[in-house]
C-alpha positions as CSV (number, residue, x, y, z in Angstrom):
1,M,86.2,109.3,83.7
2,A,82.4,108.4,84.6
3,S,80.8,105.0,84.4
4,T,78.8,104.6,81.3
5,D,76.9,101.6,82.6
6,E,75.5,100.6,86.2
7,T,75.4,96.8,85.6
8,P,76.9,95.5,88.5
9,D,78.3,92.2,86.6
10,R,79.8,94.1,84.0
11,M,83.8,94.1,83.5
12,K,85.1,97.5,84.6
13,V,88.0,99.5,83.4
14,A,89.8,102.5,84.6
15,F,92.6,104.5,83.2
16,L,95.5,105.1,85.7
17,P,96.6,108.5,85.2
18,D,99.6,108.1,87.8
19,R,101.1,105.2,86.2
20,G,104.1,105.6,83.6
21,V,105.8,103.1,81.2
22,V,109.5,102.4,80.8
23,K,110.7,100.2,77.8
24,V,114.1,98.4,78.2
25,A,115.1,96.6,75.0
26,G,118.0,95.1,73.2
27,D,120.0,91.9,72.8
28,G,120.9,92.3,76.6
29,A,118.1,93.5,78.1
30,R,116.8,90.3,79.9
31,N,120.2,89.5,81.6
32,F,120.4,93.4,82.2
33,L,117.3,93.4,84.2
34,H,117.7,90.2,85.6
35,G,120.7,91.1,87.5
36,L,119.3,94.4,89.1
37,V,115.6,93.6,90.2
38,T,113.7,91.1,92.6
39,A,112.0,89.4,89.8
40,D,113.1,86.5,87.9
41,M,113.5,87.9,84.1
42,L,114.9,84.4,83.0
43,K,111.5,82.9,83.6
44,L,109.4,85.7,82.2
45,A,107.9,84.7,78.7
46,P,106.1,86.9,76.1
47,G,102.9,88.1,77.1
48,E,103.5,87.5,80.9
49,A,104.3,89.9,83.5
50,R,106.1,89.9,86.7
51,F,105.9,92.2,90.0
52,G,109.1,93.2,91.0
53,A,111.2,96.5,92.3
54,L,114.7,98.0,92.0
55,L,116.3,98.4,95.3
56,S,119.0,100.3,96.9
57,P,121.9,98.4,98.2
58,Q,120.6,98.9,101.5
59,G,117.5,96.8,100.4
60,K,115.1,99.6,100.2
61,I,112.6,99.9,97.5
62,I,113.7,102.6,95.0
63,A,110.8,102.1,92.6
64,D,108.3,99.0,92.1
65,F,106.6,98.0,88.8
66,I,104.9,95.2,86.8
67,V,107.1,94.3,83.9
68,V,105.5,92.7,81.0
69,E,107.5,90.9,78.0
70,A,106.1,92.0,74.7
71,P,105.8,89.2,72.0
72,P,108.2,89.1,69.3
73,A,105.4,90.2,66.6
74,A,104.7,93.3,68.8
75,G,108.5,94.1,68.6
76,G,109.7,92.6,71.9
77,G,111.4,94.3,74.6
78,F,110.2,94.6,78.4
79,F,107.9,97.2,79.3
80,L,107.8,98.6,83.0
81,D,104.4,99.8,84.5
82,T,105.5,102.1,87.2
83,P,104.6,105.2,89.2
84,R,104.8,108.0,86.7
85,A,106.3,110.2,89.4
86,L,109.4,107.7,89.6
87,V,109.7,107.3,85.8
88,A,112.4,110.0,85.3
89,M,114.4,108.7,88.6
90,L,113.9,105.1,87.3
91,V,115.4,105.7,83.9
92,E,118.4,107.7,85.3
93,K,119.0,104.7,87.5
94,L,119.0,102.0,85.0
95,N,121.1,104.1,82.8
96,L,123.6,104.3,85.5
97,Y,123.7,100.4,85.8
98,K,123.9,100.0,82.0
99,L,127.3,100.3,81.6
100,R,128.3,98.3,78.4
101,A,125.2,96.4,78.1
102,K,123.4,96.3,74.9
103,V,120.1,97.7,76.1
104,M,118.1,100.9,75.2
105,I,116.0,102.4,77.8
106,E,113.0,104.9,76.9
107,D,110.5,106.9,78.8
108,L,106.9,106.0,76.9
109,S,104.7,107.7,79.3
110,E,103.7,110.4,76.7
111,T,102.6,107.9,74.5
112,L,101.4,104.8,76.4
113,G,99.3,104.7,79.6
114,V,98.0,102.1,82.0
115,L,94.6,100.8,82.0
116,A,93.1,98.3,84.7
117,A,90.5,96.1,84.0
118,W,88.5,93.7,86.8
119,D,85.3,91.9,87.6
120,G,85.2,89.9,84.4
121,G,87.1,88.5,81.6
122,G,87.8,89.5,77.9
123,A,90.2,90.5,75.4
124,T,91.2,93.1,73.0
125,K,93.5,93.7,70.2
126,Y,94.3,96.9,71.5
127,G,97.6,97.6,73.3
128,L,99.8,95.2,75.4
129,S,97.6,93.2,77.9
130,Y,98.7,91.1,80.9
131,A,97.1,89.7,83.8
132,D,98.2,91.4,87.0
133,P,100.8,89.2,88.6
134,R,99.9,90.3,92.2
135,L,96.5,88.6,92.6
136,P,94.1,87.3,90.2
137,T,91.3,89.4,91.6
138,L,93.2,92.4,90.6
139,G,92.2,91.7,87.1
140,L,94.0,92.6,83.9
141,R,96.0,95.7,82.8
142,L,96.7,97.1,79.4
143,M,99.4,99.5,78.0
144,I,97.8,101.6,75.6
145,P,97.6,105.0,73.9
146,P,95.0,107.1,76.1
147,H,93.0,107.9,73.3
148,L,92.1,104.1,72.6
149,V,90.9,103.6,76.0
150,A,87.1,103.8,75.0
151,T,87.8,101.6,72.1
152,A,89.4,98.9,74.3
153,A,86.6,99.0,76.8
154,A,84.2,98.6,74.2
155,E,85.9,95.6,72.6
156,L,86.2,94.0,76.2
157,G,82.5,94.8,76.7
158,A,83.3,96.8,79.8
159,S,82.2,100.0,81.5
160,V,84.7,102.8,81.9
161,V,84.7,103.7,85.5
162,A,86.6,106.6,87.6
163,V,90.2,105.8,88.7
164,S,88.8,106.0,92.5
165,D,86.7,102.9,91.7
166,Y,90.0,100.9,91.0
167,D,91.5,102.6,94.0
168,A,88.6,101.3,96.0
169,H,88.9,97.7,94.5
170,R,92.7,97.7,95.3
171,I,92.1,98.9,98.9
172,A,89.6,96.3,99.5
173,L,91.7,93.4,98.5
174,G,94.5,95.0,101.0
175,V,97.1,95.5,98.3
176,P,99.5,98.6,99.2
177,Q,100.4,101.3,96.8
178,G,103.8,103.2,97.0
179,G,103.5,106.9,97.7
180,V,100.3,106.5,99.8
181,D,100.8,103.3,102.0
182,F,104.4,103.5,102.1
183,S,107.3,105.7,101.1
184,Y,109.8,104.7,98.3
185,G,113.4,104.8,99.8
186,D,112.1,104.1,103.3
187,A,110.5,100.6,103.0
188,F,111.7,96.9,102.6
189,P,109.8,94.6,100.4
190,H,108.8,92.4,103.1
191,E,107.2,95.7,104.9
192,T,105.1,96.6,101.5
193,D,104.1,92.5,101.4
194,M,105.9,92.3,97.9
195,D,107.1,88.7,99.4
196,Q,103.5,87.8,99.9
197,L,102.4,89.1,96.5
198,G,105.0,87.6,94.1
199,G,107.2,90.6,94.0
200,V,110.5,88.6,95.3
201,D,111.8,85.6,93.8
202,F,113.9,84.1,96.5
203,T,115.5,81.4,94.4
204,K,117.1,83.6,91.7
205,G,120.7,84.8,91.7
206,C,122.0,88.0,92.8
207,Y,120.3,91.3,92.3
208,V,120.8,95.1,94.1
209,G,120.0,94.6,97.9
210,Q,119.4,90.8,97.7
211,E,121.3,90.1,101.0
212,V,119.3,92.3,103.1
213,V,116.0,90.9,101.9
214,S,117.2,87.4,101.8
215,R,118.4,87.8,105.6
216,M,115.0,89.3,106.5
217,E,113.3,86.3,104.7
218,H,115.5,83.7,106.5
219,R,115.3,85.4,109.9
220,G,111.5,86.4,109.9
221,T,112.5,89.9,110.9
222,A,109.6,91.9,109.1
223,R,108.1,93.4,112.2
224,T,106.5,96.2,110.2
225,R,104.0,95.1,107.4
226,A,101.0,96.8,105.3
227,V,97.9,95.5,106.2
228,P,94.1,95.8,105.3
229,I,92.0,97.5,108.1
230,R,88.3,98.2,108.4
231,Y,86.6,101.4,109.9
232,D,83.3,102.9,110.3
233,G,82.2,106.5,109.4
234,S,84.6,108.9,108.0
235,A,87.9,107.7,106.5
236,P,91.0,108.7,108.6
237,A,93.4,110.9,106.7
238,T,96.6,109.3,105.0
239,G,99.2,109.7,107.4
240,T,97.1,109.7,110.6
241,A,98.9,107.6,113.4
242,I,97.4,104.6,114.6
243,M,97.3,104.3,118.3
244,A,96.6,101.6,121.1
245,G,95.9,103.8,124.0
246,E,98.8,106.3,124.1
247,R,101.3,104.2,122.0
248,Q,101.6,104.7,118.4
249,V,101.5,101.4,116.5
250,G,101.4,102.2,112.9
251,T,100.3,104.6,110.3
252,M,97.3,105.1,108.2
253,G,97.6,104.7,104.4
254,S,94.8,104.8,101.7
255,A,91.0,104.3,102.4
256,A,88.0,104.2,100.6
257,G,84.4,102.9,101.4
258,G,85.1,101.4,105.0
259,R,88.4,99.6,104.2
260,G,91.9,100.8,104.3
261,V,95.6,99.6,104.2
262,A,97.9,100.7,107.2
263,L,101.5,100.3,107.7
264,V,101.7,98.5,111.5
265,R,104.2,97.3,113.8
266,L,103.0,93.7,114.2
267,D,104.2,93.0,117.6
268,R,102.9,96.3,119.0
269,V,99.5,95.5,117.6
270,A,99.6,92.0,118.7
271,E,100.6,93.2,122.4
272,A,97.7,95.7,122.1
273,L,95.0,93.3,121.3
274,S,96.4,90.7,123.9
275,Q,95.7,93.6,126.5
276,G,92.3,94.6,125.0
277,D,93.4,97.7,123.8
278,P,91.4,99.2,120.9
279,L,93.1,100.8,117.7
280,T,92.0,104.0,116.6
281,A,93.3,106.4,113.9
282,G,92.4,110.1,114.5
283,G,89.7,109.0,116.8
284,V,88.2,106.7,114.5
285,P,88.1,102.9,115.8
286,I,89.9,100.5,113.1
287,Q,90.1,96.8,112.9
288,L,92.7,94.8,111.1
289,V,91.6,92.5,108.6
290,R,93.4,89.4,107.7
291,P,93.6,89.0,103.8
292,D,93.5,85.6,102.2
293,W,96.8,86.1,100.6
294,A,98.7,86.8,104.0
295,R,101.2,83.9,105.0
296,F,102.9,85.7,107.7
297,A,101.8,85.3,111.4
298,F,98.9,88.0,111.7
299,P,98.4,89.9,115.0
300,G,95.4,88.0,116.8
301,D,96.5,84.7,115.3
302,S,97.3,81.8,117.6
303,K,100.9,82.2,116.4
304,A,103.1,84.9,117.6
305,A,103.6,87.7,115.2
306,E,107.0,88.0,113.5
């Protein structure tokens, strides 16, 4: 959707067509989800959201999502804001785990979409709104019927902008997105920075894949990470190898406006930087940028990389 206002200080909203919605409801819904996902569902309150994931027994991410609990006045239940391409698979997986749990699992993606709002504050009575739990600067999100996007934006006093504007905002913050910055089924939560962005609760009880994730946390064995990068000129294509001389040290993910996200081997990048070897992606020089939210040892820091 095109922008309706060029005022830079005005709140922006973008409809995210690549997001779907799964509802999990019923008397046993909270405990059901709590025993499966990386987020602590027992601490979740109506109107609040958590970042989390369903993992394989080997600790790899099957699907990640933002889960929000609807207030009782709105009917209650837990709504998962997740990649639309993964919805059918996620519903199938949850149903496999359901057994005798008193829960109902529904794909609501045909009637509900996800709207992102950032660069400002506001409220609307339309849809189910929640703060993005990953970073405050990511703003708000709303689950809303698509035909109400313009109405909700007007009530927020916001400009409706293209989804590419939201992608550029996310990329500038260095927040990875599954499917472009990492592959589902092939990445651990630490590698996608879920541990940095509130996506893993290390104090909760058991969940699928917990042993592997806990071991990586306590041993500090996450040598691969999604990190922000900066480049000049044309953006390297997603999937381009990141090189330090003749050695591959990572893979390029999403990019926009001179910023990007890349999946890199921290130890190899640290070694390259210590030797003065420049990093390139498809011949384009790149530089790693330490995000404010990163608590792990970053290449170029005085500390050794993980």
